[in-house]
C-alpha positions as CSV (number, residue, x, y, z in Angstrom):
1,Q,0.0,0.0,0.0
2,V,1.3,3.4,-1.0
3,Q,1.9,5.7,1.9
4,V,3.4,9.2,2.0
5,V,4.2,11.3,5.0
6,E,4.8,15.0,4.7
7,S,6.5,17.1,7.3
8,G,8.4,20.3,7.9
9,G,5.6,22.9,7.7
10,G,5.0,25.6,10.2
11,L,4.3,29.3,10.8
12,V,6.8,31.7,9.3
13,Q,6.9,35.4,8.6
14,A,6.9,36.7,5.1
15,G,10.4,36.5,3.6
16,G,11.3,33.5,5.7
17,S,12.2,30.0,4.7
18,L,11.0,26.4,5.3
19,R,12.1,23.0,4.1
20,L,9.4,20.4,3.6
21,S,10.0,16.6,3.5
22,C,8.0,13.8,2.1
23,T,8.8,10.2,2.8
24,A,7.2,7.5,0.6
25,S,6.7,3.8,0.9
26,G,4.9,1.1,-1.0
27,L,5.9,2.5,-4.4
28,S,9.0,2.4,-6.7
29,F,10.1,5.8,-5.5
30,D,13.4,5.8,-7.3
31,S,11.8,5.3,-10.7
32,L,9.0,7.9,-10.4
33,A,8.8,11.6,-11.1
34,M,7.5,13.3,-7.9
35,D,5.4,16.4,-7.4
36,W,4.6,18.8,-4.6
37,F,1.1,20.1,-4.5
38,R,-0.7,22.7,-2.3
39,Q,-4.2,23.5,-1.4
40,A,-5.3,26.8,0.2
41,P,-8.6,27.1,2.0
42,G,-11.4,27.5,-0.5
43,K,-9.2,26.8,-3.5
44,E,-8.4,23.8,-5.7
45,R,-5.3,21.8,-5.2
46,E,-2.5,22.9,-7.5
47,G,0.8,21.6,-8.6
48,V,3.9,23.4,-7.3
49,S,6.9,21.4,-8.5
50,C,8.0,18.3,-10.3
51,I,11.3,16.4,-10.3
52,T,12.3,13.5,-12.5
53,W,13.3,10.2,-11.0
54,N,17.0,11.0,-11.1
55,G,16.7,14.7,-10.4
56,S,17.9,15.7,-13.8
57,R,14.9,17.9,-14.6
58,T,12.6,20.1,-12.5
59,N,9.6,22.2,-13.2
60,Y,7.8,24.8,-11.2
61,V,4.5,26.7,-11.2
62,D,5.3,30.3,-12.2
63,S,4.4,31.7,-8.8
64,V,7.2,29.9,-7.1
65,K,10.0,30.0,-9.7
66,G,13.2,31.4,-8.2
67,R,12.0,30.9,-4.6
68,F,11.3,27.2,-4.3
69,T,13.7,24.3,-5.1
70,T,12.7,20.6,-5.1
71,S,15.2,17.8,-4.6
72,R,15.2,14.1,-3.7
73,D,17.2,11.4,-2.0
74,N,16.3,8.1,-3.6
75,G,18.3,6.2,-1.0
76,K,16.0,7.5,1.7
77,N,12.8,7.5,-0.4
78,T,12.4,11.2,0.4
79,L,11.4,14.2,-1.5
80,Y,12.2,17.8,-0.4
81,L,10.9,21.3,-1.1
82,Q,13.1,24.2,0.0
83,M,11.0,27.3,0.2
84,S,12.5,30.7,0.5
85,D,11.2,34.3,0.4
86,L,7.9,33.0,1.4
87,K,4.8,35.1,0.8
88,P,1.3,35.1,2.5
89,D,0.0,33.6,-0.8
90,D,2.1,30.5,-0.2
91,T,-0.1,29.7,2.8
92,A,-1.6,26.2,2.2
93,M,-1.5,22.6,3.0
94,Y,1.3,20.9,1.1
95,Y,1.2,17.4,-0.3
96,C,3.5,15.2,-2.3
97,A,2.5,12.5,-4.9
98,A,3.8,10.7,-7.9
99,A,3.6,12.9,-11.0
100,V,1.2,12.3,-13.9
101,T,4.1,12.3,-16.4
102,G,7.7,11.1,-16.0
103,D,9.6,13.9,-17.8
104,C,8.5,16.9,-15.7
105,S,8.0,18.8,-19.0
106,G,5.3,21.4,-19.4
107,S,2.2,22.1,-17.4
108,R,0.9,18.6,-17.6
109,S,3.6,17.5,-15.2
110,L,2.0,19.7,-12.5
111,E,-1.5,18.4,-13.0
112,V,-3.2,16.9,-9.9
113,P,-3.1,13.2,-10.5
114,P,-6.2,11.0,-10.0
115,N,-6.3,8.0,-7.9
116,R,-3.4,8.8,-5.5
117,N,-3.2,7.9,-1.8
118,W,-2.7,11.4,-0.4
119,G,-1.0,11.9,2.8
120,Q,-2.2,14.1,5.6
121,G,-0.1,17.0,4.3
122,T,1.9,19.6,6.1
123,Q,0.6,23.1,6.9
124,V,2.5,26.1,5.8
125,T,1.3,29.5,7.2
126,V,3.0,32.7,6.2
127,S,2.2,35.8,8.1
128,S,2.5,39.3,6.7
């Protein structure tokens, strides 16, 4: 059974930084592209970042480009999201899941995938 556990969220002031982690089990983590998603209250879940299985390519939603960096450690089945220069609009619950596509190319790689076992997420709150 696929299981993902996200952690690292918290309350931070605007301009601050956080590092999120996602540990996965029950899937072939080291062969899958992985995404970070977020969902703010009253809004739809959106894709934030994508990283290919070997980390050779990444893709980001425009609103976080230059501020967020995704990485992975396949030996630990763990995905990371380093967030800097945080803004109040980044406030959301953050989730990770396997990407829809494997090449992290284009907007499709950030689409919310169907039929995923979502974790509980980790809350990021940015105060102004």
